C-alpha positions as CSV (number, residue, x, y, z in Angstrom):
1,M,217.2,234.0,212.6
2,S,213.5,234.1,211.6
3,R,213.7,237.7,210.1
4,R,215.7,236.7,207.1
5,R,214.4,238.1,203.8
6,T,215.4,236.1,200.8
7,V,216.4,237.9,197.6
8,V,216.4,235.6,194.5
9,L,219.6,235.6,192.5
10,G,219.5,235.2,188.7
11,V,221.6,232.0,188.5
12,T,220.1,229.9,191.3
13,G,216.7,231.4,192.4
14,L,213.3,229.7,192.4
15,V,210.9,232.2,190.8
16,V,207.2,232.1,191.3
17,I,205.6,233.7,188.3
18,A,202.7,235.8,189.6
19,G,199.6,235.6,187.5
20,A,200.9,232.5,185.6
21,G,200.1,230.0,188.3
22,V,203.4,228.1,187.8
23,A,206.8,227.8,189.5
24,T,210.0,227.0,187.6
25,T,213.7,227.1,188.0
26,G,214.6,227.3,184.3
27,L,216.4,230.4,183.0
28,G,217.0,231.6,179.5
29,G,215.1,232.4,176.4
30,G,214.6,230.3,173.3
31,G,214.5,230.8,169.6
32,E,210.8,230.6,168.8
33,P,209.2,233.7,167.2
34,A,207.1,236.1,169.2
35,A,203.5,235.1,169.6
36,K,200.9,237.7,168.5
37,G,197.5,238.3,169.8
38,G,196.2,237.0,173.1
39,I,194.1,238.4,175.9
40,A,195.1,241.9,177.2
41,P,196.7,241.7,180.6
42,P,194.9,243.3,183.6
43,A,197.7,245.9,184.1
44,T,201.0,247.0,182.5
45,A,204.4,248.3,183.6
46,P,207.1,250.0,181.5
47,I,210.4,248.4,180.5
48,E,213.0,250.4,182.4
49,R,216.6,251.1,181.6
50,T,218.4,251.0,184.9
51,T,221.3,249.6,187.0
52,L,220.6,246.4,189.0
53,V,222.8,245.2,191.8
54,E,222.8,241.6,193.1
55,T,221.9,241.6,196.8
56,Q,221.4,239.2,199.6
57,D,220.4,239.6,203.3
58,V,222.1,237.1,205.6
59,D,222.1,236.6,209.4
60,G,225.0,237.7,211.6
61,T,225.9,238.3,215.2
62,L,227.1,241.6,216.7
63,D,229.6,241.0,219.5
64,Y,233.2,241.8,220.4
65,G,234.8,239.1,218.3
66,D,236.5,235.8,219.2
67,A,237.8,235.6,222.8
68,E,241.3,234.7,223.8
69,T,242.5,233.2,227.1
70,A,245.0,234.8,229.4
71,T,247.0,232.6,231.8
72,S,249.1,233.3,234.8
73,G,252.2,231.8,233.1
74,G,254.6,232.2,236.0
75,G,253.1,229.2,237.8
76,R,253.7,230.5,241.4
77,G,251.8,232.6,243.8
78,T,248.1,233.4,244.5
79,L,245.6,235.4,242.4
80,T,244.7,238.4,244.6
81,W,242.8,240.6,242.1
82,L,240.9,240.1,238.8
83,P,239.1,242.7,236.7
84,A,235.3,242.4,236.3
85,A,233.7,241.0,233.2
86,G,233.0,243.8,230.8
87,S,235.8,246.0,232.1
88,T,238.4,247.5,229.8
89,V,242.2,247.2,230.4
90,R,244.6,249.5,228.6
91,R,248.4,249.4,228.2
92,G,250.3,249.6,231.4
93,R,247.3,248.8,233.6
94,P,247.0,245.6,235.6
95,A,245.4,242.7,233.8
96,F,245.3,240.8,237.1
97,K,247.4,240.6,240.3
98,I,249.5,237.8,241.8
99,D,250.5,238.1,245.4
100,D,249.2,241.7,245.2
101,K,251.7,242.5,242.4
102,P,250.3,243.7,239.1
103,V,250.7,241.8,235.9
104,P,250.4,244.8,233.4
105,L,249.0,244.6,229.9
106,L,251.4,245.5,227.0
107,Y,250.7,245.6,223.3
108,G,252.2,243.1,220.9
109,S,251.9,239.8,219.0
110,L,254.9,238.0,220.5
111,P,254.4,236.3,223.9
112,L,257.1,236.9,226.6
113,Y,258.7,233.5,226.1
114,R,262.1,234.2,227.8
115,T,263.6,236.6,230.4
116,L,264.7,239.9,228.9
117,S,267.8,241.4,230.5
118,S,271.0,243.3,229.5
119,G,272.4,241.7,226.4
120,S,269.2,240.2,225.1
121,E,268.5,240.8,221.4
122,G,265.6,240.2,219.1
123,K,262.2,241.2,218.0
124,D,260.7,240.6,221.4
125,V,263.1,243.2,222.8
126,L,262.0,245.8,220.2
127,Q,258.4,245.0,221.1
128,F,259.0,245.5,224.8
129,E,261.0,248.7,224.4
130,R,258.3,250.2,222.2
131,N,255.8,249.6,225.1
132,L,258.2,251.1,227.6
133,Q,258.6,254.2,225.5
134,A,254.8,254.5,225.0
135,L,254.4,254.4,228.8
136,G,256.6,257.5,229.1
137,Y,260.0,256.0,230.0
138,T,263.1,257.4,228.3
139,G,266.9,257.2,228.3
140,F,267.3,254.2,226.0
141,T,267.3,253.5,222.3
142,V,264.2,251.7,221.0
143,D,265.8,248.9,219.0
144,K,266.4,245.1,219.2
145,E,269.0,245.3,221.9
146,F,268.2,245.3,225.6
147,S,271.0,247.6,226.9
148,S,272.0,248.7,230.3
149,A,270.0,251.9,229.6
150,T,267.0,249.7,228.9
151,A,267.6,247.9,232.2
152,D,267.7,251.3,234.1
153,A,264.3,252.3,232.5
154,V,262.9,248.9,233.5
155,E,263.9,249.5,237.1
156,R,262.1,252.8,237.1
157,W,259.0,251.2,235.6
158,Q,259.1,248.4,238.2
159,E,259.5,250.9,241.0
160,D,256.4,252.7,239.8
161,L,254.5,249.4,239.7
162,G,255.6,248.4,243.2
163,L,257.6,245.5,241.9
164,D,261.1,244.2,242.8
165,E,263.5,246.4,240.8
166,T,265.4,243.7,239.0
167,G,265.9,245.5,235.6
168,K,264.7,242.2,234.0
169,V,261.4,241.1,232.5
170,A,260.5,237.5,233.2
171,P,257.9,235.3,231.5
172,G,254.5,235.6,233.3
173,S,255.3,239.2,234.5
174,V,253.3,240.9,231.7
175,L,250.3,240.0,229.5
176,Y,250.7,240.8,225.8
177,A,247.6,241.5,223.6
178,S,247.2,243.2,220.2
179,G,245.6,246.3,221.9
180,E,243.4,247.3,224.8
181,I,241.2,244.4,225.9
182,R,237.7,243.9,227.2
183,V,237.3,241.2,229.8
184,A,234.8,238.6,228.6
185,E,234.8,236.1,231.4
186,R,236.7,235.2,234.6
187,K,238.2,231.8,234.5
188,A,239.5,231.8,238.0
189,T,238.7,233.4,241.3
190,V,240.6,235.4,243.9
191,G,242.5,233.0,246.1
192,D,243.3,230.5,243.4
193,K,246.8,229.4,242.8
194,A,248.5,230.9,239.8
195,G,249.4,228.8,236.8
196,G,246.3,228.3,234.7
197,P,243.6,230.2,232.8
198,V,242.8,233.5,234.5
199,L,240.3,235.2,232.2
200,T,239.1,235.4,228.6
201,Y,239.3,238.7,226.7
202,T,238.3,240.3,223.4
203,G,239.0,243.5,221.7
204,T,237.1,246.6,222.7
205,T,235.5,247.2,219.3
206,R,232.3,245.4,218.3
207,V,232.2,243.5,215.0
208,V,229.7,241.4,213.1
209,S,230.4,237.8,212.5
210,V,228.6,235.8,209.7
211,D,228.7,232.1,208.9
212,L,228.1,232.7,205.2
213,E,226.7,230.0,202.9
214,V,229.3,229.3,200.2
215,K,226.8,229.9,197.5
216,Y,226.8,233.6,198.4
217,Q,230.6,233.8,198.4
218,K,230.6,235.7,195.1
219,L,228.8,238.5,196.8
220,V,231.6,239.3,199.3
221,R,235.1,240.8,198.9
222,K,237.4,242.1,201.5
223,G,237.0,245.9,201.8
224,S,233.4,245.9,200.5
225,A,230.8,248.0,202.2
226,V,227.7,246.4,203.7
227,S,224.5,247.5,205.5
228,I,223.6,246.2,208.9
229,E,220.2,246.1,210.5
230,L,220.1,246.1,214.3
231,P,217.5,244.4,216.4
232,D,215.6,247.6,216.9
233,G,215.3,248.2,213.2
234,A,218.0,250.9,213.0
235,T,220.7,250.5,210.3
236,T,224.4,251.3,210.1
237,K,227.2,250.7,207.7
238,G,230.0,248.2,207.9
239,R,233.0,247.0,205.9
240,I,234.2,243.4,205.3
241,T,237.6,243.0,207.0
242,K,237.9,239.2,206.8
243,V,236.7,236.5,204.3
244,G,237.5,233.0,205.5
245,K,239.4,230.8,203.1
246,V,238.5,227.5,204.7
247,A,234.9,226.2,204.4
248,T,233.2,224.5,207.3
249,E,230.8,221.7,206.5
250,G,227.4,221.6,208.2
251,R,226.9,219.1,211.0
252,T,224.1,217.4,209.1
253,E,223.2,217.0,205.5
254,E,220.6,219.8,205.9
255,D,223.1,222.3,207.2
256,P,224.9,224.4,204.5
257,T,228.6,224.6,204.1
258,T,229.8,228.0,205.3
259,I,232.8,230.4,205.4
260,E,233.5,232.9,208.1
261,L,232.9,236.6,207.5
262,T,234.0,239.4,209.8
263,I,232.6,243.0,209.4
264,S,233.9,246.1,211.1
265,I,231.7,249.0,212.1
266,Q,233.1,252.5,212.3
267,R,230.2,254.2,214.2
268,Q,230.4,252.2,217.5
269,R,228.3,254.8,219.4
270,G,225.2,254.0,217.3
271,L,225.3,250.4,218.5
272,G,223.9,251.1,221.9
273,S,224.7,248.3,224.5
274,Y,224.1,245.4,222.1
275,D,226.4,242.4,222.6
276,K,225.8,238.9,221.1
277,A,222.9,240.4,219.3
278,P,221.3,239.0,216.1
279,V,221.6,241.4,213.1
280,Q,220.9,241.3,209.4
281,V,223.6,242.0,206.9
282,G,222.8,243.3,203.4
283,L,225.4,242.1,200.9
284,S,225.8,243.5,197.4
285,A,228.0,242.5,194.6
286,D,228.2,242.9,190.8
287,S,226.5,246.0,189.4
288,H,224.6,245.5,186.1
289,A,224.6,248.9,184.5
290,D,222.4,250.2,181.6
291,V,220.2,247.1,181.4
292,L,216.5,246.7,180.6
293,A,214.4,245.6,183.5
294,V,210.8,244.7,184.3
295,P,209.0,243.6,187.5
296,I,209.6,239.9,188.2
297,A,205.8,239.4,188.0
298,A,205.9,240.3,184.3
299,L,207.7,237.0,183.5
300,L,205.7,234.3,181.8
301,A,206.9,230.7,182.0
302,R,207.2,229.1,178.6
303,G,206.9,225.4,177.7
304,D,210.5,225.1,176.8
305,G,211.7,226.1,180.3
306,G,212.4,229.7,179.3
307,Y,210.6,233.0,179.9
308,G,208.7,235.6,178.0
309,V,206.9,238.9,178.5
310,Q,203.7,240.2,177.1
311,V,204.4,243.4,175.2
312,V,201.3,245.6,174.9
313,E,201.1,247.9,171.9
314,G,197.8,249.8,171.7
315,T,195.1,247.1,171.7
316,G,197.5,244.4,170.5
317,V,199.4,242.0,172.7
318,R,202.4,239.8,171.7
319,T,204.6,237.5,173.8
320,V,208.3,238.0,173.3
321,P,210.9,235.4,174.5
322,V,213.5,236.9,176.8
323,E,216.8,236.0,178.3
324,T,217.0,236.8,182.1
325,G,219.9,238.2,184.0
326,V,220.0,239.3,187.6
327,F,217.0,239.1,189.9
328,T,217.0,241.7,192.7
329,G,214.7,244.2,194.4
330,G,211.5,242.8,192.7
331,K,213.0,243.4,189.3
332,V,214.7,241.2,186.7
333,E,217.1,242.0,183.9
334,I,215.8,241.0,180.5
335,S,217.0,241.1,176.9
336,G,215.2,240.0,173.8
337,S,214.5,240.9,170.1
338,G,212.9,244.3,169.6
339,L,212.6,245.2,173.3
340,K,213.1,248.8,174.1
341,E,213.0,251.2,177.1
342,G,209.4,252.5,177.7
343,M,207.6,249.6,176.1
344,K,204.6,248.3,178.2
345,V,204.6,244.8,179.5
346,G,201.7,242.9,181.1
347,V,201.7,242.4,184.9
348,P,199.1,241.0,187.3
349,R,197.0,243.6,189.1
């Protein structure tokens, strides 16, 4: 995304020293004594005592997350109804219809891999009974056993759906998802034979996905807060919910190696109608508290690869070698012999 603003980090950044006419990647100080005298700088800035936080803006995409595929697993019949792309399906409502019979959405992580009937036991029974109870059906115990009472409740549920009242739940008769779904794309059309992909779906909550260059991995941690800039310039807050553990190499030597980052957004209403929209994510990491800092432009490149600053005292000027820390927000952390808060250092006008 062309809007990226690069913030230079203290351990890797390329710093252009304003007013010095030189670019260097060296960091650190050196042991030489401070040089006295010299020409007075055109302007000065005070050495501040402050807190600096490492930051980086990265590109992301605002959408509904990764899509999953729903199939008509029964393998028989004809598709007679499909929801429109962008529509929302909630628990108990039809995800699609086969032979004009609804295939309802239920919530859970286990697929319906076998027929559930009286005598069935297991986690899949518990998952189904929890859904049946959530839909308002009673008279059975929610546990891992599919009892005759469960079968009676299933018959009542099937009657309400207009299905054959078998008291059994067969594979392909329901669609399981982790929660309510948003239809992303139809993969079939009304009139197609059942048995293959029907539609793709996502969750109903928008998230931000980032392919993060691994060199910025130290700036992210699950649970950390981030800022998000939307395409219209508005900003909102997010929180990192997933940090990928497997790096993906770039397709070419020029492409960086990345990890996947997922960010949740609590205030969904403020996102408007954006979907698959480019956004900018502001990451922040270690906080460097109670440090001395000067404008980056105050740094002078020294011949040994280190840096110095011009300290202005009255009409006198002396160059003091410094060690640099974090670079962020136009400032740089420094330390050096005799440096104190409030001292004036030279900067270009």
